[in-house]
C-alpha positions as CSV (number, residue, x, y, z in Angstrom):
1,M,44.9,31.8,6.5
2,I,43.5,29.7,9.3
3,R,43.2,26.1,8.0
4,F,40.7,23.6,9.3
5,A,40.9,19.8,9.3
6,L,37.5,18.1,9.8
7,V,37.2,14.9,11.8
8,G,33.9,13.3,11.2
9,C,31.8,13.5,8.0
10,G,28.2,13.3,9.3
11,N,25.2,15.7,9.0
12,I,26.8,18.7,10.8
13,T,29.9,18.5,8.6
14,Q,27.9,19.9,5.7
15,K,27.7,23.2,7.4
16,H,31.4,23.4,8.4
17,A,32.7,22.1,5.0
18,T,30.4,24.4,3.0
19,L,31.2,27.5,5.0
20,I,35.0,27.0,5.2
21,G,35.5,25.2,1.9
22,G,33.1,27.6,0.1
23,G,35.0,30.7,1.2
24,K,32.2,32.0,3.3
25,V,34.4,32.5,6.3
26,P,37.1,35.2,5.5
27,G,40.6,34.1,6.6
28,A,39.6,30.4,6.7
29,E,40.4,27.5,4.4
30,L,39.6,23.8,4.4
31,A,42.7,21.6,4.6
32,A,41.5,18.0,4.9
33,V,38.6,15.8,6.0
34,C,38.4,12.3,7.5
35,D,35.9,9.8,8.7
36,L,36.0,6.1,9.6
37,N,33.5,5.7,6.8
38,I,35.9,6.2,4.0
39,E,33.1,6.8,1.4
40,A,31.8,9.7,3.5
41,A,35.2,11.2,3.7
42,K,35.8,10.8,0.0
43,K,32.5,12.5,-0.8
44,F,33.4,15.6,1.2
45,G,37.0,15.6,0.1
46,E,36.2,15.4,-3.6
47,E,33.4,17.9,-3.3
48,H,35.7,20.5,-1.8
49,G,39.0,19.5,-3.5
50,V,40.9,18.6,-0.4
51,P,42.7,15.4,0.8
52,W,40.4,12.8,2.5
53,F,41.4,10.1,4.9
54,G,39.9,7.2,6.9
55,D,41.9,7.8,10.0
56,M,42.6,11.1,11.9
57,H,46.2,10.3,12.7
58,E,46.9,9.4,9.1
59,M,45.4,12.7,8.1
60,M,47.5,14.7,10.6
61,G,50.6,12.8,9.6
62,A,50.0,14.0,6.1
63,V,48.8,17.6,6.5
64,K,49.7,18.7,10.1
65,N,52.0,21.4,8.8
66,D,49.1,22.9,6.9
67,V,46.5,22.8,9.7
68,D,45.7,25.3,12.4
69,V,42.4,23.9,13.8
70,I,41.1,20.4,14.1
71,S,37.3,20.3,14.2
72,L,35.7,17.4,16.0
73,L,32.4,16.7,14.3
74,T,32.1,13.1,15.5
75,P,29.4,11.7,17.8
76,A,29.4,13.3,21.2
77,G,30.4,10.1,22.9
78,V,33.8,10.1,21.3
79,H,34.6,13.8,21.5
80,A,36.8,13.4,24.6
81,A,38.8,10.5,23.3
82,N,39.3,12.3,20.0
83,C,40.4,15.4,21.7
84,L,42.9,13.7,24.1
85,E,44.5,11.9,21.1
86,L,44.7,14.9,18.9
87,T,46.3,17.5,21.3
88,Q,49.7,15.9,20.6
89,Y,49.7,17.8,17.3
90,G,49.6,21.2,18.9
91,K,46.6,22.5,17.0
92,A,43.6,24.3,18.3
93,I,40.6,22.0,18.9
94,L,37.1,23.0,17.9
95,V,34.3,20.6,19.1
96,E,30.6,20.5,18.3
97,K,28.0,20.4,21.0
98,P,27.9,18.8,23.5
99,M,31.7,19.1,24.2
100,A,31.5,15.7,26.0
101,L,28.9,13.6,27.8
102,T,30.5,13.5,31.2
103,L,31.9,16.3,33.4
104,R,35.0,14.2,33.9
105,D,35.6,13.9,30.2
106,A,35.1,17.7,29.8
107,D,37.6,18.4,32.5
108,L,40.1,16.0,30.9
109,M,39.7,17.8,27.6
110,I,40.2,21.2,29.2
111,E,43.3,20.0,31.1
112,A,44.8,18.3,28.0
113,C,44.4,21.4,25.9
114,D,45.9,23.6,28.7
115,K,48.9,21.3,29.0
116,A,49.4,21.2,25.2
117,G,49.1,25.0,25.1
118,V,46.3,24.9,22.5
119,A,42.9,26.6,22.4
120,L,39.7,24.6,22.9
121,F,36.6,26.0,21.3
122,V,33.0,24.7,21.8
123,V,30.4,25.4,19.2
124,K,27.5,27.4,20.6
125,Q,26.5,29.2,17.4
126,N,23.1,30.5,18.6
127,R,24.9,33.1,20.7
128,L,25.6,34.8,17.4
129,N,22.0,35.0,16.2
130,R,21.2,38.6,15.5
131,P,18.3,38.8,18.0
132,V,20.4,37.1,20.7
133,V,23.3,39.5,20.2
134,K,20.9,42.4,20.6
135,V,19.3,41.0,23.7
136,R,22.7,40.2,25.3
137,E,23.7,43.8,24.7
138,S,20.6,45.0,26.4
139,L,21.3,42.7,29.3
140,E,24.8,44.0,29.7
141,R,23.5,47.5,29.7
142,G,21.2,46.7,32.6
143,R,17.9,47.2,30.8
144,F,16.3,44.1,32.3
145,G,16.8,45.3,35.9
146,Q,16.2,42.5,38.3
147,L,15.9,39.2,36.5
148,V,12.7,37.4,37.4
149,L,12.0,34.5,35.0
150,G,13.8,32.8,32.1
151,T,12.1,30.1,30.0
152,V,13.1,27.8,27.2
153,R,10.8,25.9,24.8
154,V,12.2,23.3,22.4
155,R,9.4,21.8,20.4
156,W,11.0,19.8,17.6
157,R,10.3,16.6,15.7
158,R,12.6,13.7,15.6
159,D,10.9,10.5,14.5
160,Q,12.0,6.9,14.7
161,E,13.6,7.1,11.2
162,Y,15.9,9.9,12.5
163,Y,17.2,7.8,15.4
164,D,17.5,4.6,13.3
165,A,19.7,6.4,10.8
166,A,22.7,6.2,13.2
167,S,23.2,3.5,15.8
168,W,24.5,6.0,18.4
169,R,21.6,8.3,18.4
170,G,19.5,8.2,21.5
171,T,21.9,6.0,23.4
172,W,23.2,6.9,26.8
173,A,26.8,6.0,25.9
174,Q,27.1,8.1,22.7
175,D,24.3,10.7,22.6
176,G,21.7,11.1,25.4
177,G,18.3,12.5,24.7
178,V,16.7,15.8,23.9
179,F,18.4,17.6,26.8
180,A,21.9,16.5,25.8
181,N,21.6,16.7,22.1
182,Q,19.0,19.3,21.0
183,A,18.2,21.5,24.0
184,I,21.8,22.0,25.2
185,H,22.0,25.0,22.9
186,H,18.9,26.5,24.6
187,V,20.2,25.7,28.0
188,D,23.5,27.5,27.1
189,L,21.6,30.6,26.1
190,L,19.4,30.5,29.2
191,I,22.3,30.5,31.6
192,W,24.3,33.0,29.5
193,M,21.4,35.4,29.9
194,M,20.1,34.5,33.4
195,G,23.3,33.7,35.1
196,D,24.7,30.6,37.0
197,V,22.2,27.9,38.1
198,E,21.9,26.9,41.7
199,S,19.6,23.9,41.3
200,V,17.3,22.0,39.0
201,Y,14.3,19.7,39.4
202,A,13.4,17.6,36.3
203,K,11.0,15.0,35.0
204,A,11.3,13.2,31.7
205,S,9.8,10.4,29.6
206,T,10.4,8.5,26.3
207,A,7.0,9.2,24.7
208,L,7.0,8.4,21.0
209,V,10.2,6.7,19.9
210,D,12.2,3.6,20.8
211,I,15.5,4.9,22.3
212,E,17.3,4.5,25.5
213,A,17.2,8.2,26.5
214,E,14.3,10.7,26.8
215,D,12.5,12.5,24.0
216,T,10.5,14.8,26.4
217,G,11.3,16.6,29.6
218,V,10.6,19.6,31.8
219,V,12.8,21.3,34.3
220,V,12.3,23.9,37.1
221,V,15.4,26.0,37.5
222,K,16.6,28.1,40.4
223,F,19.3,30.6,39.5
224,C,22.0,31.9,41.9
225,N,20.6,35.4,41.7
226,G,17.2,34.3,42.9
227,A,15.4,34.2,39.6
228,L,13.5,31.1,38.4
229,G,13.4,29.3,35.1
230,I,11.5,26.7,33.1
231,I,13.0,24.4,30.5
232,E,10.5,22.5,28.3
233,A,12.1,20.2,25.7
234,T,10.8,17.6,23.4
235,T,11.5,15.9,20.1
236,A,8.0,14.3,20.2
237,T,6.3,17.3,18.4
238,R,4.1,16.0,15.6
239,P,3.7,16.4,12.7
240,D,6.3,19.2,12.3
241,D,8.7,21.3,14.3
242,L,7.1,24.2,16.2
243,E,9.8,26.3,17.9
244,G,13.0,26.8,19.7
245,S,12.5,29.8,21.9
246,V,13.8,31.6,24.9
247,S,12.1,34.3,27.0
248,I,13.8,36.7,29.5
249,L,11.6,38.6,32.0
250,G,12.9,41.2,34.4
251,S,11.7,44.2,36.4
252,G,12.8,46.5,33.6
253,G,11.5,44.6,30.5
254,S,10.6,41.5,28.7
255,V,12.0,39.8,25.6
256,E,11.1,36.7,23.7
257,I,13.2,35.2,20.9
258,G,11.4,32.5,18.9
259,G,11.7,30.9,15.5
260,F,13.1,27.4,14.9
261,A,16.4,28.1,16.6
262,M,16.1,31.3,18.7
263,N,16.5,33.4,15.5
264,D,13.3,35.4,15.4
265,L,12.7,38.3,17.8
266,R,9.1,38.2,18.8
267,T,8.9,40.6,21.8
268,Y,11.2,43.4,22.8
269,K,9.7,45.8,25.4
270,F,11.2,47.8,28.2
271,V,9.8,50.0,31.0
272,E,12.1,52.8,29.9
273,P,12.0,52.9,26.1
274,E,15.0,54.2,24.1
275,E,15.2,55.9,20.8
276,G,16.7,52.9,19.0
277,D,14.0,50.5,20.1
278,A,11.8,51.5,17.2
279,G,14.1,50.0,14.7
280,V,15.2,46.9,16.6
281,F,13.0,44.5,14.7
282,E,14.1,45.7,11.3
283,E,17.8,45.7,12.3
284,H,18.1,42.8,14.6
285,G,14.8,40.8,14.3
286,K,16.1,37.9,12.2
287,N,19.2,36.4,10.8
288,P,19.8,37.2,7.1
289,R,17.7,34.9,5.0
290,D,20.2,34.8,2.2
291,E,23.2,33.7,4.3
292,F,23.7,29.9,4.6
293,A,24.0,28.7,8.2
294,Y,24.4,32.3,9.4
295,A,25.1,31.6,13.1
296,H,27.7,28.9,12.3
297,Q,29.3,31.3,9.9
298,E,29.5,34.0,12.5
299,Y,30.8,31.5,15.1
300,L,33.6,30.3,12.7
301,R,34.5,34.0,12.0
302,N,34.9,34.5,15.7
303,I,37.3,31.6,15.9
304,V,39.4,33.0,13.0
305,R,39.5,36.4,14.7
306,S,40.4,34.9,18.0
307,L,43.3,32.9,16.5
308,E,44.5,35.8,14.3
309,G,44.5,38.3,17.1
310,G,45.3,36.1,20.1
311,R,42.1,37.1,21.8
312,A,39.7,35.0,23.9
313,A,37.0,33.2,21.9
314,L,33.3,33.6,22.7
315,V,33.0,30.0,24.0
316,D,36.1,28.2,25.3
317,G,36.2,24.9,27.1
318,L,35.3,26.3,30.5
319,E,32.4,28.2,29.1
320,G,31.2,25.2,27.1
321,R,31.3,23.1,30.2
322,K,28.7,25.2,32.0
323,S,25.7,23.9,29.9
324,L,27.0,20.3,30.2
325,E,27.1,20.7,34.0
326,V,23.5,21.9,34.0
327,V,22.4,19.1,31.7
328,S,24.2,16.5,33.9
329,A,22.3,17.8,36.9
330,I,19.1,17.6,35.0
331,Y,19.8,13.9,34.3
332,E,20.7,13.3,38.0
333,S,17.4,14.9,39.0
334,I,15.5,12.7,36.6
335,E,17.0,9.6,38.0
336,T,16.8,10.5,41.7
337,G,13.4,12.3,41.5
338,K,14.9,15.1,43.6
339,E,16.1,18.7,43.3
340,V,19.8,18.6,42.5
341,L,22.3,21.3,43.2
342,V,24.3,22.0,40.1
343,R,27.6,21.9,42.0
344,F,27.4,18.2,42.5
345,I,29.2,14.9,42.0
346,P,27.2,12.7,39.5
347,Q,26.1,9.5,41.0
348,R,23.1,8.3,39.0
349,C,23.3,10.5,35.9
350,R,23.3,8.0,33.0
351,L,24.7,10.3,30.3
352,G,27.9,9.0,28.8
353,L,27.6,5.5,30.4
354,S,26.9,2.2,28.7
355,S,23.4,0.9,29.4
């Protein structure tokens, strides 16, 4: 069994604890949980029948011989510090998005895990959505031909109550805005489909909530292969969430994946149809409705298979860094008002810095 210890007992922990502790990930078990908020740790520990702690080092001192993976489910602003402290235990590190808030911190995490000889996994679960898996397969088979345009739309609602529920939300030092927190998953999928980004030009505003960072922004993207892209992201949608979608257009066909989190195939058309296209919506159109947190479940299964078989995971530290690099360039462009090459040294990007 691959045994997981969870560091941080906030909202996202419910998915990890339920999937691993509930036996929904074959080959995985929950070993322990911890949080600085001891009551939160106690709640999850008692719910799943595992030891709970108020300090991650105390936890590892007690259960390290029974742990294979340490999952960092803490606020993004402390991911790097947590990772650098925990590599001493020689366990694989799994970190929720974003892996860090600065490229320097991401590089330090990658370096520390390499030196310790441990795997570093970054959660990008939407890559395992059924429609996404099918579109990626079509891309790899060359069905899109020349890529022309890739677009992302994140139209979600996060009101003031959401940001006020935790002091770190919406801050530059610990969270960032819609690009760093919500849309980074969509940015990841866009570049996974369209390829490496050459440059970005972005504008943003803080429209409807009182936070340091942005709640709304748009980006023009130029890819290294000559294709163009648009990223539209907001948490100022009212009164309810609308969509989280990605569209890929090429000389050979067009695909749109919509739904709340890129989990609903809306368009799947190619210049040269194939026999299997007729059943694609039935077989790959949506994630199973009766599966709790299906994409997270599939992602954790990928981690277990990777560790059991010694194979590369879907998203390691270097792969997880790519979307952070693009988001950092977006913030640099917002501050400078200029087009920014993605291979850049941050100078005015505020993400990860105290205000």
